[in-house]
A tleap script that builds the chain and sets N, CA, C and O, in Angstrom:
source leaprc.protein.ff14SB
mol = sequence {
  NMET LYS PHE ASP LYS ARG LEU GLU ARG LEU
  GLU ARG LYS VAL PRO ASP PRO GLY CYS PRO
  LYS CYS ARG ASP ARG ARG GLY ARG LEU VAL
  PHE VAL GLU CYS ARG ARG GLN ARG ASP GLY
  SER VAL LYS TYR LEU ASN PRO ARG PRO ALA
  VAL CYS GLU SER CYS GLY ARG LEU PRO GLU
  PHE VAL THR GLU VAL ILE HIE ALA PHE ASP
  GLU THR ARG SER PRO HIE GLY GLU ARG VAL
  ALA CSER
}
set mol.1.N position { 49.425 41.098 58.189 }
set mol.1.CA position { 51.185 41.384 57.880 }
set mol.1.C position { 51.874 40.337 58.215 }
set mol.1.O position { 51.876 40.072 59.417 }
set mol.2.N position { 52.528 39.585 57.437 }
set mol.2.CA position { 53.349 38.491 57.618 }
set mol.2.C position { 54.533 38.861 58.612 }
set mol.2.O position { 55.031 39.935 58.949 }
set mol.3.N position { 54.807 37.403 58.976 }
set mol.3.CA position { 55.854 37.841 60.080 }
set mol.3.C position { 57.318 38.033 59.516 }
set mol.3.O position { 58.172 38.447 60.300 }
set mol.4.N position { 57.627 37.785 58.338 }
set mol.4.CA position { 59.045 38.063 57.648 }
set mol.4.C position { 58.961 39.592 57.624 }
set mol.4.O position { 59.771 40.296 58.227 }
set mol.5.N position { 57.872 40.107 56.848 }
set mol.5.CA position { 57.795 41.806 56.618 }
set mol.5.C position { 57.607 42.398 57.903 }
set mol.5.O position { 58.184 43.484 57.964 }
set mol.6.N position { 57.035 42.094 58.910 }
set mol.6.CA position { 57.161 42.636 60.354 }
set mol.6.C position { 58.636 42.500 61.017 }
set mol.6.O position { 59.099 43.419 61.692 }
set mol.7.N position { 59.255 41.444 60.810 }
set mol.7.CA position { 60.639 41.153 61.471 }
set mol.7.C position { 61.683 42.123 60.664 }
set mol.7.O position { 62.675 42.603 61.214 }
set mol.8.N position { 61.352 42.345 59.339 }
set mol.8.CA position { 62.272 43.361 58.520 }
set mol.8.C position { 62.067 44.991 58.711 }
set mol.8.O position { 62.887 45.904 58.611 }
set mol.9.N position { 60.724 45.002 59.011 }
set mol.9.CA position { 60.531 46.413 59.607 }
set mol.9.C position { 61.166 46.802 60.863 }
set mol.9.O position { 61.519 47.976 60.985 }
set mol.10.N position { 61.399 45.799 62.013 }
set mol.10.CA position { 61.932 46.071 63.196 }
set mol.10.C position { 63.240 45.907 63.156 }
set mol.10.O position { 63.912 46.482 64.012 }
set mol.11.N position { 63.775 45.229 62.328 }
set mol.11.CA position { 65.446 45.343 62.416 }
set mol.11.C position { 65.818 46.623 61.548 }
set mol.11.O position { 66.902 47.101 61.882 }
set mol.12.N position { 65.299 47.161 60.713 }
set mol.12.CA position { 65.171 48.459 60.279 }
set mol.12.C position { 65.372 49.628 61.216 }
set mol.12.O position { 66.200 50.513 60.996 }
set mol.13.N position { 64.670 49.595 62.146 }
set mol.13.CA position { 63.960 50.532 63.252 }
set mol.13.C position { 65.667 50.403 64.658 }
set mol.13.O position { 66.127 51.388 65.235 }
set mol.14.N position { 66.163 49.050 64.811 }
set mol.14.CA position { 66.943 48.859 65.619 }
set mol.14.C position { 68.288 49.621 65.026 }
set mol.14.O position { 68.543 49.615 63.822 }
set mol.15.N position { 69.235 50.369 66.153 }
set mol.15.CA position { 70.023 51.269 65.642 }
set mol.15.C position { 71.378 50.127 65.484 }
set mol.15.O position { 71.510 49.065 66.093 }
set mol.16.N position { 72.203 50.670 64.574 }
set mol.16.CA position { 73.615 49.223 64.274 }
set mol.16.C position { 74.425 49.233 65.635 }
set mol.16.O position { 75.025 50.125 66.234 }
set mol.17.N position { 74.213 47.925 65.881 }
set mol.17.CA position { 74.862 47.791 67.274 }
set mol.17.C position { 76.708 48.061 66.909 }
set mol.17.O position { 77.505 47.896 67.832 }
set mol.18.N position { 77.034 48.329 65.999 }
set mol.18.CA position { 78.457 48.649 65.971 }
set mol.18.C position { 79.600 47.692 65.838 }
set mol.18.O position { 79.208 46.600 65.426 }
set mol.19.N position { 80.830 47.750 66.047 }
set mol.19.CA position { 81.636 46.946 65.589 }
set mol.19.C position { 81.767 45.753 66.704 }
set mol.19.O position { 81.862 45.913 67.921 }
set mol.20.N position { 81.749 44.523 65.986 }
set mol.20.CA position { 81.640 43.377 67.179 }
set mol.20.C position { 82.761 43.153 68.040 }
set mol.20.O position { 82.691 42.259 68.884 }
set mol.21.N position { 83.842 43.900 67.920 }
set mol.21.CA position { 84.912 43.719 68.719 }
set mol.21.C position { 84.717 44.661 70.062 }
set mol.21.O position { 85.319 44.383 71.099 }
set mol.22.N position { 83.852 45.769 69.967 }
set mol.22.CA position { 83.769 46.475 71.203 }
set mol.22.C position { 82.260 46.747 71.362 }
set mol.22.O position { 81.893 47.844 71.783 }
set mol.23.N position { 81.480 45.903 71.081 }
set mol.23.CA position { 80.169 46.208 71.285 }
set mol.23.C position { 79.911 45.994 72.703 }
set mol.23.O position { 79.027 46.704 73.183 }
set mol.24.N position { 80.585 45.039 73.595 }
set mol.24.CA position { 80.074 45.143 74.810 }
set mol.24.C position { 80.725 46.138 75.622 }
set mol.24.O position { 80.560 46.107 76.841 }
set mol.25.N position { 81.424 46.991 75.097 }
set mol.25.CA position { 82.093 48.064 75.784 }
set mol.25.C position { 81.045 49.470 75.767 }
set mol.25.O position { 80.973 50.341 76.634 }
set mol.26.N position { 80.241 49.362 74.419 }
set mol.26.CA position { 79.492 50.511 74.352 }
set mol.26.C position { 78.637 50.913 75.302 }
set mol.26.O position { 77.889 50.106 75.854 }
set mol.27.N position { 78.654 52.390 75.641 }
set mol.27.CA position { 77.743 52.897 76.667 }
set mol.27.C position { 78.399 53.141 78.082 }
set mol.27.O position { 78.040 54.034 78.851 }
set mol.28.N position { 79.409 52.231 78.327 }
set mol.28.CA position { 80.121 52.157 79.665 }
set mol.28.C position { 80.483 53.856 79.931 }
set mol.28.O position { 80.777 54.672 79.057 }
set mol.29.N position { 80.367 54.093 81.362 }
set mol.29.CA position { 80.977 55.117 81.712 }
set mol.29.C position { 82.191 55.262 82.257 }
set mol.29.O position { 82.235 54.307 83.033 }
set mol.30.N position { 83.299 55.891 82.361 }
set mol.30.CA position { 84.744 55.582 82.718 }
set mol.30.C position { 85.148 57.067 83.232 }
set mol.30.O position { 84.880 58.079 82.586 }
set mol.31.N position { 85.792 57.068 84.411 }
set mol.31.CA position { 86.128 58.129 84.937 }
set mol.31.C position { 87.663 58.247 85.184 }
set mol.31.O position { 88.199 57.465 85.969 }
set mol.32.N position { 88.257 59.034 84.652 }
set mol.32.CA position { 89.763 58.981 84.910 }
set mol.32.C position { 90.082 60.341 85.771 }
set mol.32.O position { 89.674 61.499 85.681 }
set mol.33.N position { 90.932 59.718 86.582 }
set mol.33.CA position { 91.361 60.922 87.315 }
set mol.33.C position { 92.571 61.601 86.977 }
set mol.33.O position { 93.427 60.772 86.669 }
set mol.34.N position { 92.942 62.657 86.917 }
set mol.34.CA position { 94.069 63.648 86.566 }
set mol.34.C position { 94.194 64.675 87.437 }
set mol.34.O position { 93.315 65.160 88.148 }
set mol.35.N position { 95.703 65.082 87.314 }
set mol.35.CA position { 95.959 65.948 88.396 }
set mol.35.C position { 96.754 67.420 87.568 }
set mol.35.O position { 97.814 67.238 86.969 }
set mol.36.N position { 96.214 68.617 87.611 }
set mol.36.CA position { 96.833 69.676 86.696 }
set mol.36.C position { 98.643 69.726 87.325 }
set mol.36.O position { 98.984 69.472 88.480 }
set mol.37.N position { 99.352 70.032 86.440 }
set mol.37.CA position { 100.644 70.269 87.140 }
set mol.37.C position { 100.848 71.721 86.749 }
set mol.37.O position { 100.099 72.372 86.021 }
set mol.38.N position { 102.088 72.185 87.397 }
set mol.38.CA position { 102.545 73.595 87.480 }
set mol.38.C position { 102.319 74.254 86.063 }
set mol.38.O position { 101.645 75.272 85.903 }
set mol.39.N position { 102.980 73.537 85.013 }
set mol.39.CA position { 103.077 74.239 83.785 }
set mol.39.C position { 101.659 74.137 82.957 }
set mol.39.O position { 101.488 74.400 81.766 }
set mol.40.N position { 100.820 73.743 83.789 }
set mol.40.CA position { 99.301 73.523 82.999 }
set mol.40.C position { 99.164 72.286 82.102 }
set mol.40.O position { 98.148 72.216 81.411 }
set mol.41.N position { 100.029 71.351 82.039 }
set mol.41.CA position { 99.755 70.136 81.165 }
set mol.41.C position { 98.921 69.224 82.238 }
set mol.41.O position { 98.850 69.645 83.392 }
set mol.42.N position { 98.356 68.122 81.933 }
set mol.42.CA position { 97.603 67.100 82.588 }
set mol.42.C position { 98.379 65.885 82.883 }
set mol.42.O position { 98.473 65.145 81.903 }
set mol.43.N position { 98.923 65.494 83.876 }
set mol.43.CA position { 98.892 64.101 84.464 }
set mol.43.C position { 97.848 63.125 84.541 }
set mol.43.O position { 96.947 63.289 85.364 }
set mol.44.N position { 97.860 62.034 83.712 }
set mol.44.CA position { 96.701 60.909 84.301 }
set mol.44.C position { 97.305 60.078 85.243 }
set mol.44.O position { 98.445 59.614 85.199 }
set mol.45.N position { 96.318 59.903 86.231 }
set mol.45.CA position { 96.915 59.108 87.662 }
set mol.45.C position { 96.169 57.775 86.991 }
set mol.45.O position { 96.791 56.714 87.038 }
set mol.46.N position { 94.970 57.800 86.423 }
set mol.46.CA position { 94.568 56.360 85.861 }
set mol.46.C position { 94.631 56.123 84.587 }
set mol.46.O position { 94.480 56.998 83.734 }
set mol.47.N position { 94.815 55.158 84.397 }
set mol.47.CA position { 94.919 55.024 82.533 }
set mol.47.C position { 93.666 54.948 81.802 }
set mol.47.O position { 92.725 54.239 82.160 }
set mol.48.N position { 93.669 55.799 80.621 }
set mol.48.CA position { 92.545 55.879 79.921 }
set mol.48.C position { 92.263 54.814 79.187 }
set mol.48.O position { 93.212 54.186 78.718 }
set mol.49.N position { 90.978 54.397 78.940 }
set mol.49.CA position { 90.654 53.269 77.912 }
set mol.49.C position { 91.203 52.902 76.688 }
set mol.49.O position { 91.543 53.865 76.002 }
set mol.50.N position { 91.342 52.098 76.334 }
set mol.50.CA position { 92.539 51.941 74.969 }
set mol.50.C position { 91.321 51.736 74.027 }
set mol.50.O position { 90.297 51.085 74.233 }
set mol.51.N position { 91.738 52.547 72.806 }
set mol.51.CA position { 90.737 52.458 71.304 }
set mol.51.C position { 90.535 51.001 70.919 }
set mol.51.O position { 91.274 50.100 71.314 }
set mol.52.N position { 89.518 50.832 70.146 }
set mol.52.CA position { 89.229 49.269 69.596 }
set mol.52.C position { 90.209 49.326 68.543 }
set mol.52.O position { 90.491 50.318 67.872 }
set mol.53.N position { 90.800 47.945 68.444 }
set mol.53.CA position { 91.847 47.635 67.330 }
set mol.53.C position { 91.393 47.317 66.061 }
set mol.53.O position { 92.118 47.218 65.071 }
set mol.54.N position { 89.860 47.111 66.098 }
set mol.54.CA position { 89.388 46.839 64.790 }
set mol.54.C position { 88.590 48.163 64.092 }
set mol.54.O position { 88.540 48.358 62.877 }
set mol.55.N position { 88.098 48.859 64.921 }
set mol.55.CA position { 87.363 50.318 64.306 }
set mol.55.C position { 88.286 51.588 64.482 }
set mol.55.O position { 88.304 52.576 63.747 }
set mol.56.N position { 89.044 51.358 65.603 }
set mol.56.CA position { 89.493 52.455 65.858 }
set mol.56.C position { 89.103 53.606 66.705 }
set mol.56.O position { 89.686 54.667 66.926 }
set mol.57.N position { 87.755 53.043 67.206 }
set mol.57.CA position { 87.061 54.063 68.030 }
set mol.57.C position { 86.867 53.856 69.555 }
set mol.57.O position { 86.897 52.679 69.914 }
set mol.58.N position { 86.683 54.747 70.466 }
set mol.58.CA position { 86.617 54.596 71.809 }
set mol.58.C position { 84.714 54.533 72.007 }
set mol.58.O position { 83.921 55.377 71.591 }
set mol.59.N position { 84.459 53.512 72.613 }
set mol.59.CA position { 83.392 53.190 72.470 }
set mol.59.C position { 82.568 53.675 74.034 }
set mol.59.O position { 81.385 54.003 74.124 }
set mol.60.N position { 83.510 53.609 75.099 }
set mol.60.CA position { 83.168 54.389 76.391 }
set mol.60.C position { 82.821 55.656 76.305 }
set mol.60.O position { 83.214 56.309 75.338 }
set mol.61.N position { 81.980 56.271 77.348 }
set mol.61.CA position { 82.178 57.652 77.634 }
set mol.61.C position { 82.945 57.908 78.843 }
set mol.61.O position { 82.802 57.432 79.970 }
set mol.62.N position { 84.001 58.964 78.282 }
set mol.62.CA position { 84.980 59.231 79.316 }
set mol.62.C position { 84.446 60.485 80.070 }
set mol.62.O position { 83.586 61.242 79.619 }
set mol.63.N position { 85.062 60.607 81.266 }
set mol.63.CA position { 84.828 61.754 82.008 }
set mol.63.C position { 86.380 61.881 82.764 }
set mol.63.O position { 86.960 61.002 83.401 }
set mol.64.N position { 86.786 63.109 82.502 }
set mol.64.CA position { 88.152 63.459 82.879 }
set mol.64.C position { 87.753 64.048 84.472 }
set mol.64.O position { 86.901 64.932 84.560 }
set mol.65.N position { 88.357 63.557 85.591 }
set mol.65.CA position { 88.063 64.377 86.755 }
set mol.65.C position { 89.431 65.075 87.217 }
set mol.65.O position { 90.274 64.522 87.924 }
set mol.66.N position { 89.523 66.456 86.674 }
set mol.66.CA position { 90.966 67.034 87.080 }
set mol.66.C position { 90.869 67.713 88.386 }
set mol.66.O position { 90.050 68.560 88.742 }
set mol.67.N position { 91.789 67.224 88.996 }
set mol.67.CA position { 92.153 67.849 90.240 }
set mol.67.C position { 93.036 69.381 89.985 }
set mol.67.O position { 93.869 69.397 89.078 }
set mol.68.N position { 92.859 70.366 90.639 }
set mol.68.CA position { 93.698 71.365 90.424 }
set mol.68.C position { 95.003 71.368 91.371 }
set mol.68.O position { 95.245 70.911 92.488 }
set mol.69.N position { 95.679 72.043 90.478 }
set mol.69.CA position { 97.143 72.431 91.534 }
set mol.69.C position { 97.092 73.247 92.357 }
set mol.69.O position { 96.687 74.393 92.167 }
set mol.70.N position { 97.586 72.694 93.646 }
set mol.70.CA position { 97.552 73.506 94.826 }
set mol.70.C position { 98.542 74.369 94.930 }
set mol.70.O position { 99.548 73.698 95.165 }
set mol.71.N position { 98.797 75.430 94.888 }
set mol.71.CA position { 100.155 76.355 94.908 }
set mol.71.C position { 100.545 76.724 96.456 }
set mol.71.O position { 101.499 77.435 96.770 }
set mol.72.N position { 99.601 76.086 97.391 }
set mol.72.CA position { 100.126 76.367 98.960 }
set mol.72.C position { 100.539 75.246 99.332 }
set mol.72.O position { 100.575 75.275 100.562 }
set mol.73.N position { 100.954 74.030 98.860 }
set mol.73.CA position { 101.284 72.875 99.120 }
set mol.73.C position { 102.580 72.602 98.618 }
set mol.73.O position { 102.853 72.937 97.465 }
set mol.74.N position { 103.450 72.011 99.370 }
set mol.74.CA position { 104.863 71.644 98.796 }
set mol.74.C position { 104.625 70.322 97.997 }
set mol.74.O position { 103.629 69.602 98.065 }
set mol.75.N position { 105.781 70.142 97.195 }
set mol.75.CA position { 105.633 68.415 96.506 }
set mol.75.C position { 105.047 67.584 97.602 }
set mol.75.O position { 104.107 66.864 97.265 }
set mol.76.N position { 105.437 67.550 98.882 }
set mol.76.CA position { 105.622 66.355 99.961 }
set mol.76.C position { 103.993 66.518 100.486 }
set mol.76.O position { 103.514 65.652 101.218 }
set mol.77.N position { 103.384 67.414 100.154 }
set mol.77.CA position { 101.968 67.447 100.688 }
set mol.77.C position { 101.766 68.539 101.929 }
set mol.77.O position { 100.644 68.756 102.386 }
set mol.78.N position { 102.966 69.211 102.435 }
set mol.78.CA position { 102.577 70.076 103.616 }
set mol.78.C position { 102.380 71.310 103.109 }
set mol.78.O position { 102.790 71.589 101.982 }
set mol.79.N position { 101.691 72.250 103.925 }
set mol.79.CA position { 101.517 73.505 103.487 }
set mol.79.C position { 102.558 74.512 103.718 }
set mol.79.O position { 103.227 74.508 104.752 }
set mol.80.N position { 102.707 75.350 102.809 }
set mol.80.CA position { 103.708 76.302 102.520 }
set mol.80.C position { 103.509 77.715 103.246 }
set mol.80.O position { 102.561 78.337 102.767 }
set mol.81.N position { 104.027 78.225 104.057 }
set mol.81.CA position { 103.482 79.309 104.594 }
set mol.81.C position { 103.536 80.497 103.570 }
set mol.81.O position { 104.576 80.716 102.948 }
set mol.82.N position { 102.492 81.209 103.410 }
set mol.82.CA position { 102.316 82.582 102.731 }
set mol.82.C position { 102.392 83.676 103.221 }
set mol.82.O position { 102.221 84.677 102.525 }
savepdb mol mol.pdb
quit
C-alpha cells in the first residue's frame, strides 16, 4: 500500500478537530458553583465559560455544583432558632 493512500485512510478515521478558535478548549472540565435562592432561582458564584465567538458552541464540559438553600440560617450565616 502506498503511503499516500494509507495517509488518506488514517485522516478519514480521525475525528473532526472542530472549530480552530476553540479547539484548545475542547474536552476541558469546568466546575461552576451555584447557590439556590429562596425563590428557586440559581445564582452563579463563579462565571460560566463563554461560548466560542466563531462557532457559537461551548466546547467545555460544564458541571454545575448547586448548593442548596438552607432555611435554618439567616442571611448573615447565623442559625435561626426553630
